[in-house]
mmCIF file as gemmi writes it, N, C-alpha and C atoms, coordinates in Angstrom:
data_model
loop_
_atom_site.group_PDB
_atom_site.id
_atom_site.type_symbol
_atom_site.label_atom_id
_atom_site.label_alt_id
_atom_site.label_comp_id
_atom_site.label_asym_id
_atom_site.label_entity_id
_atom_site.label_seq_id
_atom_site.pdbx_PDB_ins_code
_atom_site.Cartn_x
_atom_site.Cartn_y
_atom_site.Cartn_z
_atom_site.occupancy
_atom_site.B_iso_or_equiv
_atom_site.pdbx_formal_charge
_atom_site.auth_seq_id
_atom_site.auth_asym_id
_atom_site.pdbx_PDB_model_num
ATOM 1 N N . UNK Axp A 1 ? 51.531 151.706 48.551 1 0 ? 1 A 1
ATOM 2 C CA . UNK Axp A 1 ? 51.409 152.943 47.818 1 0 ? 1 A 1
ATOM 3 C C . UNK Axp A 1 ? 52.392 152.889 46.65 1 0 ? 1 A 1
ATOM 4 N N . UNK Axp A 2 ? 51.914 153.209 45.439 1 0 ? 2 A 1
ATOM 5 C CA . UNK Axp A 2 ? 52.732 153.145 44.236 1 0 ? 2 A 1
ATOM 6 C C . UNK Axp A 2 ? 53.039 154.562 43.773 1 0 ? 2 A 1
ATOM 7 N N . UNK Axp A 3 ? 54.336 154.805 43.477 1 0 ? 3 A 1
ATOM 8 C CA . UNK Axp A 3 ? 54.751 156.126 42.982 1 0 ? 3 A 1
ATOM 9 C C . UNK Axp A 3 ? 55.111 155.967 41.514 1 0 ? 3 A 1
ATOM 10 N N . UNK Axp A 4 ? 54.47 156.753 40.679 1 0 ? 4 A 1
ATOM 11 C CA . UNK Axp A 4 ? 54.763 156.711 39.256 1 0 ? 4 A 1
ATOM 12 C C . UNK Axp A 4 ? 55.683 157.88 38.896 1 0 ? 4 A 1
ATOM 13 N N . UNK Axp A 5 ? 56.831 157.531 38.327 1 0 ? 5 A 1
ATOM 14 C CA . UNK Axp A 5 ? 57.79 158.57 37.923 1 0 ? 5 A 1
ATOM 15 C C . UNK Axp A 5 ? 57.441 159.036 36.518 1 0 ? 5 A 1
ATOM 16 N N . UNK Axp A 6 ? 57.592 160.296 36.254 1 0 ? 6 A 1
ATOM 17 C CA . UNK Axp A 6 ? 57.332 160.788 34.893 1 0 ? 6 A 1
ATOM 18 C C . UNK Axp A 6 ? 58.305 160.126 33.911 1 0 ? 6 A 1
ATOM 19 N N . UNK Axp A 7 ? 57.83 159.766 32.756 1 0 ? 7 A 1
ATOM 20 C CA . UNK Axp A 7 ? 58.641 159.022 31.798 1 0 ? 7 A 1
ATOM 21 C C . UNK Axp A 7 ? 59.704 159.88 31.113 1 0 ? 7 A 1
ATOM 22 N N . UNK Axp A 8 ? 59.433 161.117 30.846 1 0 ? 8 A 1
ATOM 23 C CA . UNK Axp A 8 ? 60.363 161.968 30.116 1 0 ? 8 A 1
ATOM 24 C C . UNK Axp A 8 ? 61.673 162.173 30.874 1 0 ? 8 A 1
ATOM 25 N N . UNK Axp A 9 ? 61.661 162.537 32.149 1 0 ? 9 A 1
ATOM 26 C CA . UNK Axp A 9 ? 62.947 162.703 32.849 1 0 ? 9 A 1
ATOM 27 C C . UNK Axp A 9 ? 63.731 161.381 32.949 1 0 ? 9 A 1
ATOM 28 N N . UNK Axp A 10 ? 63.056 160.281 33.125 1 0 ? 10 A 1
ATOM 29 C CA . UNK Axp A 10 ? 63.738 158.993 33.217 1 0 ? 10 A 1
ATOM 30 C C . UNK Axp A 10 ? 64.385 158.66 31.874 1 0 ? 10 A 1
ATOM 31 N N . UNK Axp A 11 ? 63.677 158.914 30.789 1 0 ? 11 A 1
ATOM 32 C CA . UNK Axp A 11 ? 64.203 158.669 29.463 1 0 ? 11 A 1
ATOM 33 C C . UNK Axp A 11 ? 65.413 159.573 29.181 1 0 ? 11 A 1
ATOM 34 N N . UNK Axp A 12 ? 65.344 160.817 29.593 1 0 ? 12 A 1
ATOM 35 C CA . UNK Axp A 12 ? 66.455 161.747 29.382 1 0 ? 12 A 1
ATOM 36 C C . UNK Axp A 12 ? 67.688 161.303 30.161 1 0 ? 12 A 1
ATOM 37 N N . UNK Axp A 13 ? 67.497 160.841 31.398 1 0 ? 13 A 1
ATOM 38 C CA . UNK Axp A 13 ? 68.62 160.368 32.215 1 0 ? 13 A 1
ATOM 39 C C . UNK Axp A 13 ? 69.229 159.108 31.596 1 0 ? 13 A 1
ATOM 40 N N . UNK Axp A 14 ? 68.392 158.209 31.116 1 0 ? 14 A 1
ATOM 41 C CA . UNK Axp A 14 ? 68.886 156.979 30.491 1 0 ? 14 A 1
ATOM 42 C C . UNK Axp A 14 ? 69.681 157.3 29.22 1 0 ? 14 A 1
ATOM 43 N N . UNK Axp A 15 ? 69.203 158.242 28.461 1 0 ? 15 A 1
ATOM 44 C CA . UNK Axp A 15 ? 69.896 158.633 27.241 1 0 ? 15 A 1
ATOM 45 C C . UNK Axp A 15 ? 71.236 159.291 27.57 1 0 ? 15 A 1
ATOM 46 N N . UNK Axp A 16 ? 71.272 160.116 28.58 1 0 ? 16 A 1
ATOM 47 C CA . UNK Axp A 16 ? 72.514 160.77 28.981 1 0 ? 16 A 1
ATOM 48 C C . UNK Axp A 16 ? 73.529 159.756 29.493 1 0 ? 16 A 1
ATOM 49 N N . UNK Axp A 17 ? 73.073 158.772 30.236 1 0 ? 17 A 1
ATOM 50 C CA . UNK Axp A 17 ? 73.983 157.748 30.759 1 0 ? 17 A 1
ATOM 51 C C . UNK Axp A 17 ? 74.514 156.853 29.649 1 0 ? 17 A 1
ATOM 52 N N . UNK Axp A 18 ? 73.695 156.595 28.629 1 0 ? 18 A 1
ATOM 53 C CA . UNK Axp A 18 ? 74.168 155.761 27.526 1 0 ? 18 A 1
ATOM 54 C C . UNK Axp A 18 ? 75.246 156.483 26.735 1 0 ? 18 A 1
ATOM 55 N N . UNK Axp A 19 ? 75.175 157.8 26.651 1 0 ? 19 A 1
ATOM 56 C CA . UNK Axp A 19 ? 76.215 158.564 25.951 1 0 ? 19 A 1
ATOM 57 C C . UNK Axp A 19 ? 77.523 158.519 26.721 1 0 ? 19 A 1
ATOM 58 N N . UNK Axp A 20 ? 77.457 158.426 28.028 1 0 ? 20 A 1
ATOM 59 C CA . UNK Axp A 20 ? 78.667 158.366 28.842 1 0 ? 20 A 1
ATOM 60 C C . UNK Axp A 20 ? 79.367 157.013 28.708 1 0 ? 20 A 1
ATOM 61 N N . UNK Axp A 21 ? 78.627 155.97 28.351 1 0 ? 21 A 1
ATOM 62 C CA . UNK Axp A 21 ? 79.233 154.648 28.282 1 0 ? 21 A 1
ATOM 63 C C . UNK Axp A 21 ? 80.101 154.483 27.041 1 0 ? 21 A 1
ATOM 64 N N . UNK Axp A 22 ? 79.887 155.317 26.027 1 0 ? 22 A 1
ATOM 65 C CA . UNK Axp A 22 ? 80.716 155.266 24.829 1 0 ? 22 A 1
ATOM 66 C C . UNK Axp A 22 ? 81.909 156.174 25.063 1 0 ? 22 A 1
ATOM 67 N N . UNK Axp A 23 ? 83.005 155.579 25.515 1 0 ? 23 A 1
ATOM 68 C CA . UNK Axp A 23 ? 84.19 156.372 25.854 1 0 ? 23 A 1
ATOM 69 C C . UNK Axp A 23 ? 84.997 156.672 24.605 1 0 ? 23 A 1
ATOM 70 N N . UNK Axp A 24 ? 85.569 157.832 24.569 1 0 ? 24 A 1
ATOM 71 C CA . UNK Axp A 24 ? 86.445 158.202 23.477 1 0 ? 24 A 1
ATOM 72 C C . UNK Axp A 24 ? 87.716 157.372 23.568 1 0 ? 24 A 1
ATOM 73 N N . UNK Axp A 25 ? 88.118 156.763 22.466 1 0 ? 25 A 1
ATOM 74 C CA . UNK Axp A 25 ? 89.284 155.893 22.483 1 0 ? 25 A 1
ATOM 75 C C . UNK Axp A 25 ? 90.56 156.667 22.805 1 0 ? 25 A 1
ATOM 76 N N . UNK Axp A 26 ? 90.646 157.907 22.357 1 0 ? 26 A 1
ATOM 77 C CA . UNK Axp A 26 ? 91.838 158.703 22.657 1 0 ? 26 A 1
ATOM 78 C C . UNK Axp A 26 ? 91.935 158.982 24.155 1 0 ? 26 A 1
ATOM 79 N N . UNK Axp A 27 ? 90.805 159.219 24.785 1 0 ? 27 A 1
ATOM 80 C CA . UNK Axp A 27 ? 90.822 159.488 26.225 1 0 ? 27 A 1
ATOM 81 C C . UNK Axp A 27 ? 91.121 158.22 27.023 1 0 ? 27 A 1
ATOM 82 N N . UNK Axp A 28 ? 90.791 157.062 26.454 1 0 ? 28 A 1
ATOM 83 C CA . UNK Axp A 28 ? 91.021 155.801 27.148 1 0 ? 28 A 1
ATOM 84 C C . UNK Axp A 28 ? 92.459 155.315 26.995 1 0 ? 28 A 1
ATOM 85 N N . UNK Axp A 29 ? 93.298 156.049 26.252 1 0 ? 29 A 1
ATOM 86 C CA . UNK Axp A 29 ? 94.69 155.672 26.105 1 0 ? 29 A 1
ATOM 87 C C . UNK Axp A 29 ? 95.013 155.002 24.792 1 0 ? 29 A 1
ATOM 88 N N . UNK Axp A 30 ? 94.013 154.769 23.947 1 0 ? 30 A 1
ATOM 89 C CA . UNK Axp A 30 ? 94.249 154.145 22.657 1 0 ? 30 A 1
ATOM 90 C C . UNK Axp A 30 ? 94.694 155.209 21.673 1 0 ? 30 A 1
ATOM 91 N N . UNK Axp A 31 ? 95.763 154.945 20.967 1 0 ? 31 A 1
ATOM 92 C CA . UNK Axp A 31 ? 96.181 155.902 19.943 1 0 ? 31 A 1
ATOM 93 C C . UNK Axp A 31 ? 96.521 155.15 18.664 1 0 ? 31 A 1
ATOM 94 N N . UNK Axp A 32 ? 95.888 155.538 17.586 1 0 ? 32 A 1
ATOM 95 C CA . UNK Axp A 32 ? 96.123 154.943 16.28 1 0 ? 32 A 1
ATOM 96 C C . UNK Axp A 32 ? 97.419 155.529 15.723 1 0 ? 32 A 1
ATOM 97 N N . UNK Axp A 33 ? 98.385 154.698 15.308 1 0 ? 33 A 1
ATOM 98 C CA . UNK Axp A 33 ? 99.647 155.234 14.81 1 0 ? 33 A 1
ATOM 99 C C . UNK Axp A 33 ? 99.485 156.037 13.524 1 0 ? 33 A 1
ATOM 100 N N . UNK Axp A 34 ? 98.418 155.809 12.758 1 0 ? 34 A 1
ATOM 101 C CA . UNK Axp A 34 ? 98.213 156.544 11.52 1 0 ? 34 A 1
ATOM 102 C C . UNK Axp A 34 ? 97.293 157.734 11.668 1 0 ? 34 A 1
ATOM 103 N N . UNK Axp A 35 ? 96.835 158.001 12.896 1 0 ? 35 A 1
ATOM 104 C CA . UNK Axp A 35 ? 95.888 159.1 13.11 1 0 ? 35 A 1
ATOM 105 C C . UNK Axp A 35 ? 96.567 160.44 12.821 1 0 ? 35 A 1
ATOM 106 N N . UNK Axp A 36 ? 96.013 161.217 11.917 1 0 ? 36 A 1
ATOM 107 C CA . UNK Axp A 36 ? 96.536 162.532 11.583 1 0 ? 36 A 1
ATOM 108 C C . UNK Axp A 36 ? 97.644 162.505 10.554 1 0 ? 36 A 1
ATOM 109 N N . UNK Axp A 37 ? 97.918 161.352 9.957 1 0 ? 37 A 1
ATOM 110 C CA . UNK Axp A 37 ? 99.019 161.232 9.005 1 0 ? 37 A 1
ATOM 111 C C . UNK Axp A 37 ? 98.791 162.104 7.78 1 0 ? 37 A 1
ATOM 112 N N . UNK Axp A 38 ? 97.562 162.195 7.299 1 0 ? 38 A 1
ATOM 113 C CA . UNK Axp A 38 ? 97.274 163.017 6.122 1 0 ? 38 A 1
ATOM 114 C C . UNK Axp A 38 ? 97.549 164.487 6.419 1 0 ? 38 A 1
ATOM 115 N N . UNK Axp A 39 ? 97.174 164.938 7.602 1 0 ? 39 A 1
ATOM 116 C CA . UNK Axp A 39 ? 97.444 166.332 7.969 1 0 ? 39 A 1
ATOM 117 C C . UNK Axp A 39 ? 98.929 166.6 8.075 1 0 ? 39 A 1
ATOM 118 N N . UNK Axp A 40 ? 99.67 165.672 8.672 1 0 ? 40 A 1
ATOM 119 C CA . UNK Axp A 40 ? 101.12 165.863 8.807 1 0 ? 40 A 1
ATOM 120 C C . UNK Axp A 40 ? 101.802 165.866 7.445 1 0 ? 40 A 1
ATOM 121 N N . UNK Axp A 41 ? 101.362 165.003 6.528 1 0 ? 41 A 1
ATOM 122 C CA . UNK Axp A 41 ? 101.957 164.953 5.194 1 0 ? 41 A 1
ATOM 123 C C . UNK Axp A 41 ? 101.66 166.234 4.422 1 0 ? 41 A 1
ATOM 124 N N . UNK Axp A 42 ? 100.44 166.738 4.539 1 0 ? 42 A 1
ATOM 125 C CA . UNK Axp A 42 ? 100.086 167.977 3.855 1 0 ? 42 A 1
ATOM 126 C C . UNK Axp A 42 ? 100.879 169.143 4.414 1 0 ? 42 A 1
ATOM 127 N N . UNK Axp A 43 ? 101.022 169.201 5.725 1 0 ? 43 A 1
ATOM 128 C CA . UNK Axp A 43 ? 101.796 170.277 6.342 1 0 ? 43 A 1
ATOM 129 C C . UNK Axp A 43 ? 103.259 170.204 5.92 1 0 ? 43 A 1
ATOM 130 N N . UNK Axp A 44 ? 103.82 169.004 5.874 1 0 ? 44 A 1
ATOM 131 C CA . UNK Axp A 44 ? 105.218 168.845 5.475 1 0 ? 44 A 1
ATOM 132 C C . UNK Axp A 44 ? 105.42 169.276 4.029 1 0 ? 44 A 1
ATOM 133 N N . UNK Axp A 45 ? 104.425 169.059 3.177 1 0 ? 45 A 1
ATOM 134 C CA . UNK Axp A 45 ? 104.539 169.462 1.78 1 0 ? 45 A 1
ATOM 135 C C . UNK Axp A 45 ? 104.499 170.98 1.628 1 0 ? 45 A 1
ATOM 136 N N . UNK Axp A 46 ? 103.889 171.679 2.58 1 0 ? 46 A 1
ATOM 137 C CA . UNK Axp A 46 ? 103.791 173.134 2.501 1 0 ? 46 A 1
ATOM 138 C C . UNK Axp A 46 ? 105 173.852 3.092 1 0 ? 46 A 1
ATOM 139 N N . UNK Axp A 47 ? 105.8 173.165 3.872 1 0 ? 47 A 1
ATOM 140 C CA . UNK Axp A 47 ? 106.929 173.809 4.534 1 0 ? 47 A 1
ATOM 141 C C . UNK Axp A 47 ? 108.085 173.971 3.55 1 0 ? 47 A 1
ATOM 142 N N . UNK Axp A 48 ? 108.646 175.159 3.505 1 0 ? 48 A 1
ATOM 143 C CA . UNK Axp A 48 ? 109.77 175.447 2.63 1 0 ? 48 A 1
ATOM 144 C C . UNK Axp A 48 ? 111.055 175.178 3.396 1 0 ? 48 A 1
ATOM 145 N N . UNK Axp A 49 ? 112.018 174.611 2.697 1 0 ? 49 A 1
ATOM 146 C CA . UNK Axp A 49 ? 113.309 174.33 3.317 1 0 ? 49 A 1
ATOM 147 C C . UNK Axp A 49 ? 113.977 175.657 3.702 1 0 ? 49 A 1
ATOM 148 N N . UNK Axp A 50 ? 114.205 175.91 4.996 1 0 ? 50 A 1
ATOM 149 C CA . UNK Axp A 50 ? 114.781 177.195 5.404 1 0 ? 50 A 1
ATOM 150 C C . UNK Axp A 50 ? 116.267 177.33 5.055 1 0 ? 50 A 1
ATOM 151 N N . UNK Axp A 51 ? 116.96 176.225 4.811 1 0 ? 51 A 1
ATOM 152 C CA . UNK Axp A 51 ? 118.381 176.278 4.481 1 0 ? 51 A 1
ATOM 153 C C . UNK Axp A 51 ? 118.667 175.328 3.314 1 0 ? 51 A 1
ATOM 154 N N . UNK Axp A 52 ? 118.257 175.719 2.099 1 0 ? 52 A 1
ATOM 155 C CA . UNK Axp A 52 ? 118.471 174.811 0.971 1 0 ? 52 A 1
ATOM 156 C C . UNK Axp A 52 ? 119.952 174.742 0.6 1 0 ? 52 A 1
ATOM 157 N N . UNK Axp A 53 ? 120.384 173.557 0.187 1 0 ? 53 A 1
ATOM 158 C CA . UNK Axp A 53 ? 121.767 173.353 -0.238 1 0 ? 53 A 1
ATOM 159 C C . UNK Axp A 53 ? 121.754 173.021 -1.732 1 0 ? 53 A 1
ATOM 160 N N . UNK Axp A 54 ? 122.407 173.847 -2.525 1 0 ? 54 A 1
ATOM 161 C CA . UNK Axp A 54 ? 122.448 173.645 -3.966 1 0 ? 54 A 1
ATOM 162 C C . UNK Axp A 54 ? 123.859 173.251 -4.394 1 0 ? 54 A 1
ATOM 163 N N . UNK Axp A 55 ? 123.936 172.439 -5.464 1 0 ? 55 A 1
ATOM 164 C CA . UNK Axp A 55 ? 125.244 172.085 -6.018 1 0 ? 55 A 1
ATOM 165 C C . UNK Axp A 55 ? 125.91 173.306 -6.63 1 0 ? 55 A 1
ATOM 166 N N . UNK Axp A 56 ? 125.125 174.106 -7.354 1 0 ? 56 A 1
ATOM 167 C CA . UNK Axp A 56 ? 125.633 175.319 -7.986 1 0 ? 56 A 1
ATOM 168 C C . UNK Axp A 56 ? 124.847 176.497 -7.419 1 0 ? 56 A 1
ATOM 169 N N . UNK Axp A 57 ? 125.46 177.315 -6.544 1 0 ? 57 A 1
ATOM 170 C CA . UNK Axp A 57 ? 124.705 178.399 -5.913 1 0 ? 57 A 1
ATOM 171 C C . UNK Axp A 57 ? 124.238 179.471 -6.899 1 0 ? 57 A 1
ATOM 172 N N . UNK Axp A 58 ? 124.912 179.611 -8.039 1 0 ? 58 A 1
ATOM 173 C CA . UNK Axp A 58 ? 124.51 180.595 -9.033 1 0 ? 58 A 1
ATOM 174 C C . UNK Axp A 58 ? 123.996 179.874 -10.273 1 0 ? 58 A 1
ATOM 175 N N . UNK Axp A 59 ? 122.678 179.757 -10.415 1 0 ? 59 A 1
ATOM 176 C CA . UNK Axp A 59 ? 122.147 179.039 -11.576 1 0 ? 59 A 1
ATOM 177 C C . UNK Axp A 59 ? 122.459 179.784 -12.872 1 0 ? 59 A 1
ATOM 178 N N . UNK Axp A 60 ? 122.56 179.035 -13.953 1 0 ? 60 A 1
ATOM 179 C CA . UNK Axp A 60 ? 122.834 179.635 -15.254 1 0 ? 60 A 1
ATOM 180 C C . UNK Axp A 60 ? 121.627 180.437 -15.701 1 0 ? 60 A 1
ATOM 181 N N . UNK Axp A 61 ? 121.865 181.698 -16.012 1 0 ? 61 A 1
ATOM 182 C CA . UNK Axp A 61 ? 120.807 182.571 -16.497 1 0 ? 61 A 1
ATOM 183 C C . UNK Axp A 61 ? 121.313 183.318 -17.715 1 0 ? 61 A 1
ATOM 184 N N . UNK Axp A 62 ? 120.404 183.883 -18.438 1 0 ? 62 A 1
ATOM 185 C CA . UNK Axp A 62 ? 120.774 184.646 -19.615 1 0 ? 62 A 1
ATOM 186 C C . UNK Axp A 62 ? 120.085 186.002 -19.541 1 0 ? 62 A 1
ATOM 187 N N . UNK Axp A 63 ? 120.869 187.026 -19.317 1 0 ? 63 A 1
ATOM 188 C CA . UNK Axp A 63 ? 120.313 188.371 -19.247 1 0 ? 63 A 1
ATOM 189 C C . UNK Axp A 63 ? 119.765 188.787 -20.604 1 0 ? 63 A 1
ATOM 190 N N . UNK Axp A 64 ? 120.397 188.283 -21.676 1 0 ? 64 A 1
ATOM 191 C CA . UNK Axp A 64 ? 119.944 188.631 -23.019 1 0 ? 64 A 1
ATOM 192 C C . UNK Axp A 64 ? 118.521 188.113 -23.254 1 0 ? 64 A 1
ATOM 193 N N . UNK Axp A 65 ? 118.236 186.875 -22.836 1 0 ? 65 A 1
ATOM 194 C CA . UNK Axp A 65 ? 116.887 186.324 -22.979 1 0 ? 65 A 1
ATOM 195 C C . UNK Axp A 65 ? 115.887 187.114 -22.139 1 0 ? 65 A 1
ATOM 196 N N . UNK Axp A 66 ? 116.291 187.502 -20.94 1 0 ? 66 A 1
ATOM 197 C CA . UNK Axp A 66 ? 115.393 188.251 -20.064 1 0 ? 66 A 1
ATOM 198 C C . UNK Axp A 66 ? 115.061 189.61 -20.655 1 0 ? 66 A 1
ATOM 199 N N . UNK Axp A 67 ? 116.071 190.288 -21.235 1 0 ? 67 A 1
ATOM 200 C CA . UNK Axp A 67 ? 115.841 191.604 -21.828 1 0 ? 67 A 1
ATOM 201 C C . UNK Axp A 67 ? 114.884 191.491 -23.015 1 0 ? 67 A 1
ATOM 202 N N . UNK Axp A 68 ? 115.081 190.456 -23.851 1 0 ? 68 A 1
ATOM 203 C CA . UNK Axp A 68 ? 114.196 190.272 -25.004 1 0 ? 68 A 1
ATOM 204 C C . UNK Axp A 68 ? 112.765 189.973 -24.561 1 0 ? 68 A 1
ATOM 205 N N . UNK Axp A 69 ? 112.619 189.185 -23.521 1 0 ? 69 A 1
ATOM 206 C CA . UNK Axp A 69 ? 111.276 188.863 -23.022 1 0 ? 69 A 1
ATOM 207 C C . UNK Axp A 69 ? 110.588 190.102 -22.469 1 0 ? 69 A 1
ATOM 208 N N . UNK Axp A 70 ? 111.323 190.938 -21.776 1 0 ? 70 A 1
ATOM 209 C CA . UNK Axp A 70 ? 110.736 192.172 -21.223 1 0 ? 70 A 1
ATOM 210 C C . UNK Axp A 70 ? 110.326 193.114 -22.343 1 0 ? 70 A 1
ATOM 211 N N . UNK Axp A 71 ? 111.157 193.226 -23.367 1 0 ? 71 A 1
ATOM 212 C CA . UNK Axp A 71 ? 110.808 194.088 -24.5 1 0 ? 71 A 1
ATOM 213 C C . UNK Axp A 71 ? 109.57 193.575 -25.229 1 0 ? 71 A 1
ATOM 214 N N . UNK Axp A 72 ? 109.464 192.257 -25.422 1 0 ? 72 A 1
ATOM 215 C CA . UNK Axp A 72 ? 108.266 191.699 -26.059 1 0 ? 72 A 1
ATOM 216 C C . UNK Axp A 72 ? 107.026 191.989 -25.211 1 0 ? 72 A 1
ATOM 217 N N . UNK Axp A 73 ? 107.182 191.92 -23.891 1 0 ? 73 A 1
ATOM 218 C CA . UNK Axp A 73 ? 106.056 192.193 -22.998 1 0 ? 73 A 1
ATOM 219 C C . UNK Axp A 73 ? 105.637 193.66 -23.107 1 0 ? 73 A 1
ATOM 220 N N . UNK Axp A 74 ? 106.608 194.559 -23.142 1 0 ? 74 A 1
ATOM 221 C CA . UNK Axp A 74 ? 106.302 195.995 -23.233 1 0 ? 74 A 1
ATOM 222 C C . UNK Axp A 74 ? 105.675 196.358 -24.572 1 0 ? 74 A 1
ATOM 223 N N . UNK Axp A 75 ? 106.075 195.676 -25.641 1 0 ? 75 A 1
ATOM 224 C CA . UNK Axp A 75 ? 105.554 195.977 -26.977 1 0 ? 75 A 1
ATOM 225 C C . UNK Axp A 75 ? 104.312 195.158 -27.312 1 0 ? 75 A 1
ATOM 226 N N . UNK Axp A 76 ? 103.813 194.396 -26.366 1 0 ? 76 A 1
ATOM 227 C CA . UNK Axp A 76 ? 102.635 193.548 -26.544 1 0 ? 76 A 1
ATOM 228 C C . UNK Axp A 76 ? 102.836 192.554 -27.692 1 0 ? 76 A 1
ATOM 229 N N . UNK Axp A 77 ? 104.015 191.969 -27.731 1 0 ? 77 A 1
ATOM 230 C CA . UNK Axp A 77 ? 104.35 190.984 -28.763 1 0 ? 77 A 1
ATOM 231 C C . UNK Axp A 77 ? 104.853 189.7 -28.104 1 0 ? 77 A 1
ATOM 232 N N . UNK Axp A 78 ? 104.172 189.279 -27.05 1 0 ? 78 A 1
ATOM 233 C CA . UNK Axp A 78 ? 104.577 188.092 -26.304 1 0 ? 78 A 1
ATOM 234 C C . UNK Axp A 78 ? 104.402 186.859 -27.168 1 0 ? 78 A 1
ATOM 235 N N . UNK Axp A 79 ? 105.371 185.95 -27.112 1 0 ? 79 A 1
ATOM 236 C CA . UNK Axp A 79 ? 105.29 184.704 -27.879 1 0 ? 79 A 1
ATOM 237 C C . UNK Axp A 79 ? 104.162 183.848 -27.317 1 0 ? 79 A 1
ATOM 238 N N . UNK Axp A 80 ? 103.342 183.341 -28.215 1 0 ? 80 A 1
ATOM 239 C CA . UNK Axp A 80 ? 102.262 182.459 -27.765 1 0 ? 80 A 1
ATOM 240 C C . UNK Axp A 80 ? 102.833 181.069 -27.526 1 0 ? 80 A 1
ATOM 241 N N . UNK Axp A 81 ? 102.44 180.432 -26.441 1 0 ? 81 A 1
ATOM 242 C CA . UNK Axp A 81 ? 102.954 179.09 -26.177 1 0 ? 81 A 1
ATOM 243 C C . UNK Axp A 81 ? 102.423 178.085 -27.193 1 0 ? 81 A 1
ATOM 244 N N . UNK Axp A 82 ? 103.205 177.046 -27.414 1 0 ? 82 A 1
ATOM 245 C CA . UNK Axp A 82 ? 102.804 175.997 -28.337 1 0 ? 82 A 1
ATOM 246 C C . UNK Axp A 82 ? 101.627 175.239 -27.753 1 0 ? 82 A 1
ATOM 247 N N . UNK Axp A 83 ? 100.638 174.988 -28.597 1 0 ? 83 A 1
ATOM 248 C CA . UNK Axp A 83 ? 99.438 174.28 -28.127 1 0 ? 83 A 1
ATOM 249 C C . UNK Axp A 83 ? 99.726 172.786 -28.069 1 0 ? 83 A 1
ATOM 250 N N . UNK Axp A 84 ? 99.435 172.204 -26.928 1 0 ? 84 A 1
ATOM 251 C CA . UNK Axp A 84 ? 99.651 170.782 -26.73 1 0 ? 84 A 1
ATOM 252 C C . UNK Axp A 84 ? 98.319 170.155 -26.362 1 0 ? 84 A 1
ATOM 253 N N . UNK Axp A 85 ? 97.946 169.123 -27.072 1 0 ? 85 A 1
ATOM 254 C CA . UNK Axp A 85 ? 96.696 168.433 -26.782 1 0 ? 85 A 1
ATOM 255 C C . UNK Axp A 85 ? 96.925 167.449 -25.641 1 0 ? 85 A 1
ATOM 256 N N . UNK Axp A 86 ? 96.051 167.476 -24.682 1 0 ? 86 A 1
ATOM 257 C CA . UNK Axp A 86 ? 96.202 166.571 -23.541 1 0 ? 86 A 1
ATOM 258 C C . UNK Axp A 86 ? 95.302 165.356 -23.638 1 0 ? 86 A 1
ATOM 259 N N . UNK Axp A 87 ? 94.525 165.288 -24.706 1 0 ? 87 A 1
ATOM 260 C CA . UNK Axp A 87 ? 93.65 164.122 -24.873 1 0 ? 87 A 1
ATOM 261 C C . UNK Axp A 87 ? 94.02 163.388 -26.148 1 0 ? 87 A 1
ATOM 262 N N . UNK Axp A 88 ? 93.725 162.134 -26.171 1 0 ? 88 A 1
ATOM 263 C CA . UNK Axp A 88 ? 94.001 161.303 -27.325 1 0 ? 88 A 1
ATOM 264 C C . UNK Axp A 88 ? 92.705 160.644 -27.767 1 0 ? 88 A 1
ATOM 265 N N . UNK Axp A 89 ? 92.468 160.699 -29.064 1 0 ? 89 A 1
ATOM 266 C CA . UNK Axp A 89 ? 91.274 160.042 -29.593 1 0 ? 89 A 1
ATOM 267 C C . UNK Axp A 89 ? 91.664 158.646 -30.042 1 0 ? 89 A 1
ATOM 268 N N . UNK Axp A 90 ? 90.944 157.684 -29.577 1 0 ? 90 A 1
ATOM 269 C CA . UNK Axp A 90 ? 91.18 156.304 -29.961 1 0 ? 90 A 1
ATOM 270 C C . UNK Axp A 90 ? 90 155.866 -30.811 1 0 ? 90 A 1
ATOM 271 N N . UNK Axp A 91 ? 90.313 155.445 -32.019 1 0 ? 91 A 1
ATOM 272 C CA . UNK Axp A 91 ? 89.245 155.028 -32.915 1 0 ? 91 A 1
ATOM 273 C C . UNK Axp A 91 ? 88.82 153.594 -32.604 1 0 ? 91 A 1
ATOM 274 N N . UNK Axp A 92 ? 87.591 153.39 -32.669 1 0 ? 92 A 1
ATOM 275 C CA . UNK Axp A 92 ? 87.059 152.057 -32.446 1 0 ? 92 A 1
ATOM 276 C C . UNK Axp A 92 ? 85.693 151.984 -33.072 1 0 ? 92 A 1
ATOM 277 N N . UNK Axp A 93 ? 85.369 150.881 -33.586 1 0 ? 93 A 1
ATOM 278 C CA . UNK Axp A 93 ? 84.079 150.785 -34.247 1 0 ? 93 A 1
ATOM 279 C C . UNK Axp A 93 ? 83.19 149.78 -33.58 1 0 ? 93 A 1
ATOM 280 N N . UNK Axp A 94 ? 82 150.07 -33.601 1 0 ? 94 A 1
ATOM 281 C CA . UNK Axp A 94 ? 81.001 149.162 -33.076 1 0 ? 94 A 1
ATOM 282 C C . UNK Axp A 94 ? 79.651 149.729 -33.424 1 0 ? 94 A 1
ATOM 283 N N . UNK Axp A 95 ? 78.93 149.019 -34.182 1 0 ? 95 A 1
ATOM 284 C CA . UNK Axp A 95 ? 77.626 149.53 -34.567 1 0 ? 95 A 1
ATOM 285 C C . UNK Axp A 95 ? 76.569 148.951 -33.706 1 0 ? 95 A 1
């Protein structure tokens, strides 16, 4: 007597078992020393130093410059920044 098994359940079981054979390397004990380095570097760049040490705790400031800047802002006479070109044109010929 021959028993024929339905193909779909057998195929589904085979597919499920093949997925189990591909083990995650992290779960198997393998750890890449560079894994997550980009995230750690980005996080370190975002962290502010909670106890900064400065050579001069009181930076040089000019109250006179600050007062003039505030007055220009209030009178709508702000100095326009100097325009700086960030591109360079290089001449070259070729017909």
